[in-house]
PDB file as gemmi writes it, atoms N, CA and C in Angstrom:
CRYST1    1.000    1.000    1.000  90.00  90.00  90.00 P 1                      
ATOM      1  N   MET A   1       0.839  -1.181   0.000  1.00  0.00           N  
ATOM      2  CA  MET A   1       0.000   0.000   0.000  1.00  0.00           C  
ATOM      3  C   MET A   1       0.886   1.249   0.000  1.00  0.00           C  
ATOM      4  N   LEU A   2       0.494   2.233  -0.769  1.00  0.00           N  
ATOM      5  CA  LEU A   2       1.237   3.484  -0.779  1.00  0.00           C  
ATOM      6  C   LEU A   2       0.763   4.356   0.368  1.00  0.00           C  
ATOM      7  N   TYR A   3       1.696   4.880   1.113  1.00  0.00           N  
ATOM      8  CA  TYR A   3       1.332   5.784   2.199  1.00  0.00           C  
ATOM      9  C   TYR A   3       1.936   7.144   1.902  1.00  0.00           C  
ATOM     10  N   PHE A   4       1.114   8.153   1.837  1.00  0.00           N  
ATOM     11  CA  PHE A   4       1.617   9.498   1.652  1.00  0.00           C  
ATOM     12  C   PHE A   4       1.032  10.383   2.728  1.00  0.00           C  
ATOM     13  N   SER A   5       1.598  11.568   2.823  1.00  0.00           N  
ATOM     14  CA  SER A   5       1.044  12.544   3.755  1.00  0.00           C  
ATOM     15  C   SER A   5      -0.335  12.981   3.303  1.00  0.00           C  
ATOM     16  N   TYR A   6      -0.721  12.644   2.075  1.00  0.00           N  
ATOM     17  CA  TYR A   6      -2.009  13.051   1.522  1.00  0.00           C  
ATOM     18  C   TYR A   6      -3.166  12.227   2.073  1.00  0.00           C  
ATOM     19  N   MET A   7      -2.880  11.087   2.675  1.00  0.00           N  
ATOM     20  CA  MET A   7      -3.958  10.234   3.183  1.00  0.00           C  
ATOM     21  C   MET A   7      -4.839  10.995   4.160  1.00  0.00           C  
ATOM     22  N   ASN A   8      -4.265  11.763   5.061  1.00  0.00           N  
ATOM     23  CA  ASN A   8      -5.040  12.488   6.055  1.00  0.00           C  
ATOM     24  C   ASN A   8      -5.630  13.779   5.512  1.00  0.00           C  
ATOM     25  N   LEU A   9      -5.103  14.263   4.400  1.00  0.00           N  
ATOM     26  CA  LEU A   9      -5.563  15.526   3.847  1.00  0.00           C  
ATOM     27  C   LEU A   9      -6.631  15.350   2.777  1.00  0.00           C  
ATOM     28  N   THR A  10      -6.867  14.130   2.348  1.00  0.00           N  
ATOM     29  CA  THR A  10      -7.776  13.894   1.242  1.00  0.00           C  
ATOM     30  C   THR A  10      -9.148  14.493   1.484  1.00  0.00           C  
ATOM     31  N   ARG A  11      -9.729  14.300   2.661  1.00  0.00           N  
ATOM     32  CA  ARG A  11     -11.071  14.825   2.925  1.00  0.00           C  
ATOM     33  C   ARG A  11     -11.128  16.346   2.874  1.00  0.00           C  
ATOM     34  N   THR A  12     -10.033  16.996   3.126  1.00  0.00           N  
ATOM     35  CA  THR A  12     -10.036  18.453   3.032  1.00  0.00           C  
ATOM     36  C   THR A  12     -10.165  18.903   1.577  1.00  0.00           C  
ATOM     37  N   ASP A  13      -9.820  18.035   0.643  1.00  0.00           N  
ATOM     38  CA  ASP A  13      -9.950  18.341  -0.782  1.00  0.00           C  
ATOM     39  C   ASP A  13     -11.360  18.081  -1.316  1.00  0.00           C  
ATOM     40  N   TRP A  14     -12.163  17.334  -0.594  1.00  0.00           N  
ATOM     41  CA  TRP A  14     -13.478  16.936  -1.086  1.00  0.00           C  
ATOM     42  C   TRP A  14     -14.356  18.106  -1.523  1.00  0.00           C  
ATOM     43  N   PRO A  15     -14.472  19.178  -0.747  1.00  0.00           N  
ATOM     44  CA  PRO A  15     -15.333  20.280  -1.204  1.00  0.00           C  
ATOM     45  C   PRO A  15     -14.867  20.872  -2.533  1.00  0.00           C  
ATOM     46  N   ASP A  16     -13.549  20.997  -2.711  1.00  0.00           N  
ATOM     47  CA  ASP A  16     -13.031  21.520  -3.981  1.00  0.00           C  
ATOM     48  C   ASP A  16     -13.323  20.564  -5.128  1.00  0.00           C  
ATOM     49  N   TRP A  17     -13.104  19.269  -4.898  1.00  0.00           N  
ATOM     50  CA  TRP A  17     -13.381  18.280  -5.937  1.00  0.00           C  
ATOM     51  C   TRP A  17     -14.861  18.274  -6.290  1.00  0.00           C  
ATOM     52  N   LYS A  18     -15.714  18.310  -5.257  1.00  0.00           N  
ATOM     53  CA  LYS A  18     -17.157  18.301  -5.494  1.00  0.00           C  
ATOM     54  C   LYS A  18     -17.579  19.544  -6.273  1.00  0.00           C  
ATOM     55  N   ASN A  19     -17.072  20.696  -5.876  1.00  0.00           N  
ATOM     56  CA  ASN A  19     -17.406  21.940  -6.552  1.00  0.00           C  
ATOM     57  C   ASN A  19     -17.003  21.876  -8.028  1.00  0.00           C  
ATOM     58  N   HIS A  20     -15.810  21.389  -8.296  1.00  0.00           N  
ATOM     59  CA  HIS A  20     -15.332  21.270  -9.671  1.00  0.00           C  
ATOM     60  C   HIS A  20     -16.222  20.312 -10.481  1.00  0.00           C  
ATOM     61  N   LEU A  21     -16.564  19.175  -9.885  1.00  0.00           N  
ATOM     62  CA  LEU A  21     -17.407  18.205 -10.585  1.00  0.00           C  
ATOM     63  C   LEU A  21     -18.813  18.741 -10.825  1.00  0.00           C  
ATOM     64  N   GLN A  22     -19.361  19.480  -9.856  1.00  0.00           N  
ATOM     65  CA  GLN A  22     -20.687  20.063 -10.031  1.00  0.00           C  
ATOM     66  C   GLN A  22     -20.678  21.096 -11.142  1.00  0.00           C  
ATOM     67  N   LYS A  23     -19.640  21.937 -11.182  1.00  0.00           N  
ATOM     68  CA  LYS A  23     -19.533  22.942 -12.250  1.00  0.00           C  
ATOM     69  C   LYS A  23     -19.411  22.280 -13.616  1.00  0.00           C  
ATOM     70  N   SER A  24     -18.722  21.136 -13.662  1.00  0.00           N  
ATOM     71  CA  SER A  24     -18.554  20.402 -14.912  1.00  0.00           C  
ATOM     72  C   SER A  24     -19.793  19.587 -15.274  1.00  0.00           C  
ATOM     73  N   GLY A  25     -20.681  19.395 -14.297  1.00  0.00           N  
ATOM     74  CA  GLY A  25     -21.890  18.612 -14.536  1.00  0.00           C  
ATOM     75  C   GLY A  25     -21.685  17.113 -14.448  1.00  0.00           C  
ATOM     76  N   PHE A  26     -20.636  16.685 -13.755  1.00  0.00           N  
ATOM     77  CA  PHE A  26     -20.321  15.259 -13.680  1.00  0.00           C  
ATOM     78  C   PHE A  26     -20.335  14.686 -12.270  1.00  0.00           C  
ATOM     79  N   SER A  27     -20.901  15.366 -11.290  1.00  0.00           N  
ATOM     80  CA  SER A  27     -20.817  14.871  -9.917  1.00  0.00           C  
ATOM     81  C   SER A  27     -21.599  13.572  -9.726  1.00  0.00           C  
ATOM     82  N   LYS A  28     -22.786  13.479 -10.285  1.00  0.00           N  
ATOM     83  CA  LYS A  28     -23.587  12.255 -10.109  1.00  0.00           C  
ATOM     84  C   LYS A  28     -22.966  11.090 -10.872  1.00  0.00           C  
ATOM     85  N   GLU A  29     -22.486  11.358 -12.079  1.00  0.00           N  
ATOM     86  CA  GLU A  29     -21.853  10.303 -12.871  1.00  0.00           C  
ATOM     87  C   GLU A  29     -20.576   9.805 -12.194  1.00  0.00           C  
ATOM     88  N   THR A  30     -19.812  10.736 -11.641  1.00  0.00           N  
ATOM     89  CA  THR A  30     -18.588  10.369 -10.932  1.00  0.00           C  
ATOM     90  C   THR A  30     -18.910   9.522  -9.710  1.00  0.00           C  
ATOM     91  N   ALA A  31     -19.964   9.898  -8.988  1.00  0.00           N  
ATOM     92  CA  ALA A  31     -20.367   9.130  -7.805  1.00  0.00           C  
ATOM     93  C   ALA A  31     -20.744   7.700  -8.195  1.00  0.00           C  
ATOM     94  N   LEU A  32     -21.490   7.549  -9.269  1.00  0.00           N  
ATOM     95  CA  LEU A  32     -21.875   6.206  -9.721  1.00  0.00           C  
ATOM     96  C   LEU A  32     -20.651   5.403 -10.153  1.00  0.00           C  
ATOM     97  N   LEU A  33     -19.734   6.050 -10.853  1.00  0.00           N  
ATOM     98  CA  LEU A  33     -18.511   5.374 -11.275  1.00  0.00           C  
ATOM     99  C   LEU A  33     -17.668   4.953 -10.075  1.00  0.00           C  
ATOM    100  N   LEU A  34     -17.544   5.831  -9.090  1.00  0.00           N  
ATOM    101  CA  LEU A  34     -16.782   5.488  -7.889  1.00  0.00           C  
ATOM    102  C   LEU A  34     -17.385   4.309  -7.146  1.00  0.00           C  
ATOM    103  N   GLU A  35     -18.709   4.277  -7.060  1.00  0.00           N  
ATOM    104  CA  GLU A  35     -19.370   3.139  -6.411  1.00  0.00           C  
ATOM    105  C   GLU A  35     -19.035   1.843  -7.143  1.00  0.00           C  
ATOM    106  N   ALA A  36     -19.003   1.915  -8.467  1.00  0.00           N  
ATOM    107  CA  ALA A  36     -18.741   0.718  -9.268  1.00  0.00           C  
ATOM    108  C   ALA A  36     -17.297   0.239  -9.155  1.00  0.00           C  
ATOM    109  N   ILE A  37     -16.355   1.170  -9.062  1.00  0.00           N  
ATOM    110  CA  ILE A  37     -14.938   0.773  -9.058  1.00  0.00           C  
ATOM    111  C   ILE A  37     -14.370   0.585  -7.659  1.00  0.00           C  
ATOM    112  N   ALA A  38     -15.150   0.834  -6.624  1.00  0.00           N  
ATOM    113  CA  ALA A  38     -14.635   0.745  -5.250  1.00  0.00           C  
ATOM    114  C   ALA A  38     -13.871  -0.551  -4.979  1.00  0.00           C  
ATOM    115  N   PRO A  39     -14.362  -1.715  -5.434  1.00  0.00           N  
ATOM    116  CA  PRO A  39     -13.599  -2.944  -5.165  1.00  0.00           C  
ATOM    117  C   PRO A  39     -12.228  -2.979  -5.853  1.00  0.00           C  
ATOM    118  N   LEU A  40     -12.064  -2.238  -6.924  1.00  0.00           N  
ATOM    119  CA  LEU A  40     -10.795  -2.210  -7.644  1.00  0.00           C  
ATOM    120  C   LEU A  40      -9.960  -0.976  -7.309  1.00  0.00           C  
ATOM    121  N   GLY A  41     -10.397  -0.213  -6.342  1.00  0.00           N  
ATOM    122  CA  GLY A  41      -9.762   1.054  -6.014  1.00  0.00           C  
ATOM    123  C   GLY A  41      -8.295   0.962  -5.700  1.00  0.00           C  
ATOM    124  N   PHE A  42      -7.892  -0.049  -4.927  1.00  0.00           N  
ATOM    125  CA  PHE A  42      -6.485  -0.169  -4.563  1.00  0.00           C  
ATOM    126  C   PHE A  42      -5.616  -0.333  -5.805  1.00  0.00           C  
ATOM    127  N   LEU A  43      -6.026  -1.233  -6.691  1.00  0.00           N  
ATOM    128  CA  LEU A  43      -5.271  -1.444  -7.927  1.00  0.00           C  
ATOM    129  C   LEU A  43      -5.231  -0.164  -8.761  1.00  0.00           C  
ATOM    130  N   MET A  44      -6.367   0.511  -8.862  1.00  0.00           N  
ATOM    131  CA  MET A  44      -6.425   1.746  -9.641  1.00  0.00           C  
ATOM    132  C   MET A  44      -5.551   2.834  -9.017  1.00  0.00           C  
ATOM    133  N   SER A  45      -5.499   2.878  -7.690  1.00  0.00           N  
ATOM    134  CA  SER A  45      -4.660   3.889  -7.039  1.00  0.00           C  
ATOM    135  C   SER A  45      -3.193   3.684  -7.390  1.00  0.00           C  
ATOM    136  N   GLN A  46      -2.767   2.437  -7.462  1.00  0.00           N  
ATOM    137  CA  GLN A  46      -1.384   2.146  -7.812  1.00  0.00           C  
ATOM    138  C   GLN A  46      -1.082   2.550  -9.252  1.00  0.00           C  
ATOM    139  N   VAL A  47      -2.019   2.265 -10.144  1.00  0.00           N  
ATOM    140  CA  VAL A  47      -1.842   2.635 -11.549  1.00  0.00           C  
ATOM    141  C   VAL A  47      -1.771   4.149 -11.696  1.00  0.00           C  
ATOM    142  N   ILE A  48      -2.677   4.863 -11.031  1.00  0.00           N  
ATOM    143  CA  ILE A  48      -2.688   6.326 -11.103  1.00  0.00           C  
ATOM    144  C   ILE A  48      -1.386   6.892 -10.545  1.00  0.00           C  
ATOM    145  N   TYR A  49      -0.963   6.367  -9.421  1.00  0.00           N  
ATOM    146  CA  TYR A  49       0.277   6.851  -8.805  1.00  0.00           C  
ATOM    147  C   TYR A  49       1.472   6.627  -9.729  1.00  0.00           C  
ATOM    148  N   LEU A  50       1.592   5.430 -10.264  1.00  0.00           N  
ATOM    149  CA  LEU A  50       2.744   5.113 -11.117  1.00  0.00           C  
ATOM    150  C   LEU A  50       2.719   5.885 -12.425  1.00  0.00           C  
ATOM    151  N   THR A  51       1.556   6.050 -13.025  1.00  0.00           N  
ATOM    152  CA  THR A  51       1.485   6.805 -14.275  1.00  0.00           C  
ATOM    153  C   THR A  51       1.645   8.295 -14.025  1.00  0.00           C  
ATOM    154  N   GLY A  52       1.413   8.737 -12.807  1.00  0.00           N  
ATOM    155  CA  GLY A  52       1.605  10.145 -12.484  1.00  0.00           C  
ATOM    156  C   GLY A  52       3.029  10.607 -12.664  1.00  0.00           C  
ATOM    157  N   TRP A  53       3.971   9.679 -12.610  1.00  0.00           N  
ATOM    158  CA  TRP A  53       5.389  10.037 -12.749  1.00  0.00           C  
ATOM    159  C   TRP A  53       5.761  10.363 -14.186  1.00  0.00           C  
ATOM    160  N   ILE A  54       4.900  10.089 -15.155  1.00  0.00           N  
ATOM    161  CA  ILE A  54       5.247  10.381 -16.545  1.00  0.00           C  
ATOM    162  C   ILE A  54       4.930  11.824 -16.937  1.00  0.00           C  
ATOM    163  N   PHE A  55       4.298  12.579 -16.049  1.00  0.00           N  
ATOM    164  CA  PHE A  55       3.981  13.970 -16.361  1.00  0.00           C  
ATOM    165  C   PHE A  55       5.253  14.796 -16.405  1.00  0.00           C  
ATOM    166  N   PRO A  56       5.236  15.887 -17.179  1.00  0.00           N  
ATOM    167  CA  PRO A  56       6.449  16.683 -17.397  1.00  0.00           C  
ATOM    168  C   PRO A  56       7.143  17.186 -16.133  1.00  0.00           C  
ATOM    169  N   SER A  57       6.405  17.394 -15.060  1.00  0.00           N  
ATOM    170  CA  SER A  57       7.027  17.927 -13.855  1.00  0.00           C  
ATOM    171  C   SER A  57       7.969  16.922 -13.189  1.00  0.00           C  
ATOM    172  N   GLY A  58       7.869  15.665 -13.564  1.00  0.00           N  
ATOM    173  CA  GLY A  58       8.746  14.649 -13.000  1.00  0.00           C  
ATOM    174  C   GLY A  58       8.210  14.001 -11.748  1.00  0.00           C  
ATOM    175  N   ARG A  59       7.081  14.497 -11.248  1.00  0.00           N  
ATOM    176  CA  ARG A  59       6.431  13.871 -10.099  1.00  0.00           C  
ATOM    177  C   ARG A  59       4.940  14.143 -10.214  1.00  0.00           C  
ATOM    178  N   PRO A  60       4.122  13.261  -9.654  1.00  0.00           N  
ATOM    179  CA  PRO A  60       2.670  13.469  -9.722  1.00  0.00           C  
ATOM    180  C   PRO A  60       2.258  14.740  -8.977  1.00  0.00           C  
ATOM    181  N   SER A  61       1.230  15.392  -9.468  1.00  0.00           N  
ATOM    182  CA  SER A  61       0.711  16.588  -8.795  1.00  0.00           C  
ATOM    183  C   SER A  61       0.040  16.188  -7.486  1.00  0.00           C  
ATOM    184  N   ASN A  62      -0.189  17.159  -6.635  1.00  0.00           N  
ATOM    185  CA  ASN A  62      -0.874  16.888  -5.364  1.00  0.00           C  
ATOM    186  C   ASN A  62      -2.267  16.333  -5.606  1.00  0.00           C  
ATOM    187  N   SER A  63      -2.935  16.793  -6.654  1.00  0.00           N  
ATOM    188  CA  SER A  63      -4.265  16.276  -6.961  1.00  0.00           C  
ATOM    189  C   SER A  63      -4.207  14.801  -7.336  1.00  0.00           C  
ATOM    190  N   ILE A  64      -3.228  14.443  -8.155  1.00  0.00           N  
ATOM    191  CA  ILE A  64      -3.075  13.043  -8.555  1.00  0.00           C  
ATOM    192  C   ILE A  64      -2.780  12.186  -7.323  1.00  0.00           C  
ATOM    193  N   LEU A  65      -1.891  12.657  -6.470  1.00  0.00           N  
ATOM    194  CA  LEU A  65      -1.574  11.900  -5.250  1.00  0.00           C  
ATOM    195  C   LEU A  65      -2.792  11.799  -4.337  1.00  0.00           C  
ATOM    196  N   GLY A  66      -3.578  12.866  -4.247  1.00  0.00           N  
ATOM    197  CA  GLY A  66      -4.782  12.845  -3.422  1.00  0.00           C  
ATOM    198  C   GLY A  66      -5.809  11.858  -3.926  1.00  0.00           C  
ATOM    199  N   ILE A  67      -6.016  11.832  -5.233  1.00  0.00           N  
ATOM    200  CA  ILE A  67      -6.969  10.882  -5.824  1.00  0.00           C  
ATOM    201  C   ILE A  67      -6.472   9.465  -5.626  1.00  0.00           C  
ATOM    202  N   SER A  68      -5.192   9.262  -5.826  1.00  0.00           N  
ATOM    203  CA  SER A  68      -4.612   7.942  -5.619  1.00  0.00           C  
ATOM    204  C   SER A  68      -4.785   7.488  -4.173  1.00  0.00           C  
ATOM    205  N   ALA A  69      -4.551   8.398  -3.234  1.00  0.00           N  
ATOM    206  CA  ALA A  69      -4.716   8.072  -1.811  1.00  0.00           C  
ATOM    207  C   ALA A  69      -6.172   7.741  -1.496  1.00  0.00           C  
ATOM    208  N   LEU A  70      -7.094   8.494  -2.068  1.00  0.00           N  
ATOM    209  CA  LEU A  70      -8.520   8.230  -1.841  1.00  0.00           C  
ATOM    210  C   LEU A  70      -8.885   6.834  -2.321  1.00  0.00           C  
ATOM    211  N   LEU A  71      -8.420   6.463  -3.504  1.00  0.00           N  
ATOM    212  CA  LEU A  71      -8.789   5.176  -4.090  1.00  0.00           C  
ATOM    213  C   LEU A  71      -8.222   3.983  -3.335  1.00  0.00           C  
ATOM    214  N   GLU A  72      -7.202   4.189  -2.519  1.00  0.00           N  
ATOM    215  CA  GLU A  72      -6.623   3.074  -1.759  1.00  0.00           C  
ATOM    216  C   GLU A  72      -7.597   2.483  -0.752  1.00  0.00           C  
ATOM    217  N   ASP A  73      -8.540   3.263  -0.290  1.00  0.00           N  
ATOM    218  CA  ASP A  73      -9.464   2.822   0.756  1.00  0.00           C  
ATOM    219  C   ASP A  73     -10.887   2.757   0.188  1.00  0.00           C  
ATOM    220  N   GLY A  74     -11.391   1.554   0.008  1.00  0.00           N  
ATOM    221  CA  GLY A  74     -12.725   1.360  -0.557  1.00  0.00           C  
ATOM    222  C   GLY A  74     -13.816   2.063   0.225  1.00  0.00           C  
ATOM    223  N   ASN A  75     -13.680   2.109   1.549  1.00  0.00           N  
ATOM    224  CA  ASN A  75     -14.682   2.800   2.364  1.00  0.00           C  
ATOM    225  C   ASN A  75     -14.664   4.298   2.101  1.00  0.00           C  
ATOM    226  N   GLU A  76     -13.478   4.872   1.941  1.00  0.00           N  
ATOM    227  CA  GLU A  76     -13.384   6.302   1.640  1.00  0.00           C  
ATOM    228  C   GLU A  76     -13.932   6.599   0.249  1.00  0.00           C  
ATOM    229  N   VAL A  77     -13.719   5.695  -0.694  1.00  0.00           N  
ATOM    230  CA  VAL A  77     -14.277   5.873  -2.039  1.00  0.00           C  
ATOM    231  C   VAL A  77     -15.792   5.947  -1.950  1.00  0.00           C  
ATOM    232  N   ARG A  78     -16.384   5.027  -1.196  1.00  0.00           N  
ATOM    233  CA  ARG A  78     -17.852   5.026  -1.032  1.00  0.00           C  
ATOM    234  C   ARG A  78     -18.325   6.272  -0.290  1.00  0.00           C  
ATOM    235  N   ASN A  79     -17.584   6.678   0.739  1.00  0.00           N  
ATOM    236  CA  ASN A  79     -17.944   7.906   1.467  1.00  0.00           C  
ATOM    237  C   ASN A  79     -17.902   9.121   0.550  1.00  0.00           C  
ATOM    238  N   PHE A  80     -16.892   9.196  -0.294  1.00  0.00           N  
ATOM    239  CA  PHE A  80     -16.797  10.326  -1.218  1.00  0.00           C  
ATOM    240  C   PHE A  80     -17.925  10.276  -2.248  1.00  0.00           C  
ATOM    241  N   ALA A  81     -18.260   9.093  -2.729  1.00  0.00           N  
ATOM    242  CA  ALA A  81     -19.377   8.952  -3.674  1.00  0.00           C  
ATOM    243  C   ALA A  81     -20.673   9.427  -3.030  1.00  0.00           C  
ATOM    244  N   HIS A  82     -20.913   9.068  -1.783  1.00  0.00           N  
ATOM    245  CA  HIS A  82     -22.116   9.514  -1.073  1.00  0.00           C  
ATOM    246  C   HIS A  82     -22.076  11.020  -0.866  1.00  0.00           C  
ATOM    247  N   TYR A  83     -20.900  11.546  -0.559  1.00  0.00           N  
ATOM    248  CA  TYR A  83     -20.732  12.988  -0.382  1.00  0.00           C  
ATOM    249  C   TYR A  83     -21.080  13.737  -1.670  1.00  0.00           C  
ATOM    250  N   LEU A  84     -20.686  13.174  -2.804  1.00  0.00           N  
ATOM    251  CA  LEU A  84     -21.006  13.813  -4.083  1.00  0.00           C  
ATOM    252  C   LEU A  84     -22.509  13.861  -4.345  1.00  0.00           C  
ATOM    253  N   MET A  85     -23.220  12.874  -3.828  1.00  0.00           N  
ATOM    254  CA  MET A  85     -24.666  12.818  -4.057  1.00  0.00           C  
ATOM    255  C   MET A  85     -25.441  13.738  -3.124  1.00  0.00           C  
ATOM    256  N   GLU A  86     -24.813  14.197  -2.061  1.00  0.00           N  
ATOM    257  CA  GLU A  86     -25.490  15.097  -1.106  1.00  0.00           C  
ATOM    258  C   GLU A  86     -25.647  16.483  -1.713  1.00  0.00           C  
ATOM    259  N   ALA A  87     -26.666  17.195  -1.250  1.00  0.00           N  
ATOM    260  CA  ALA A  87     -26.969  18.543  -1.769  1.00  0.00           C  
ATOM    261  C   ALA A  87     -26.036  19.596  -1.215  1.00  0.00           C  
ATOM    262  N   ASP A  88     -25.570  19.443   0.025  1.00  0.00           N  
ATOM    263  CA  ASP A  88     -24.740  20.484   0.636  1.00  0.00           C  
ATOM    264  C   ASP A  88     -23.270  20.093   0.562  1.00  0.00           C  
ATOM    265  N   ASN A  89     -22.402  21.017   0.958  1.00  0.00           N  
ATOM    266  CA  ASN A  89     -20.967  20.790   0.900  1.00  0.00           C  
ATOM    267  C   ASN A  89     -20.347  20.457   2.242  1.00  0.00           C  
ATOM    268  N   ASP A  90     -21.130  20.104   3.246  1.00  0.00           N  
ATOM    269  CA  ASP A  90     -20.563  19.740   4.545  1.00  0.00           C  
ATOM    270  C   ASP A  90     -19.945  18.370   4.459  1.00  0.00           C  
ATOM    271  N   LEU A  91     -18.781  18.215   5.065  1.00  0.00           N  
ATOM    272  CA  LEU A  91     -18.123  16.910   5.080  1.00  0.00           C  
ATOM    273  C   LEU A  91     -18.909  15.945   5.936  1.00  0.00           C  
ATOM    274  N   PRO A  92     -18.944  14.672   5.500  1.00  0.00           N  
ATOM    275  CA  PRO A  92     -19.659  13.665   6.307  1.00  0.00           C  
ATOM    276  C   PRO A  92     -18.966  13.398   7.625  1.00  0.00           C  
TER     277      PRO A  92                                                      
END                                                                             
């Protein structure tokens, strides 16, 4: 399992991620997709983390690391999916 300092900070990013997805019109679709991939989240987090190193900066961005950290924990993936479906922006 990958452990980063981002594991504890991931929930602080949720309101920003939700706001961005709502503005894009993809919050409900993203929530459904997250629910579907939750069992594969750990594997996907590793793929995202490893492919993040191919970006020009030479290291994954904080957003990429945050998403990767979120996907490592199936329960957090489900919590974030439920958070996306809620009407307000309060953290669960």
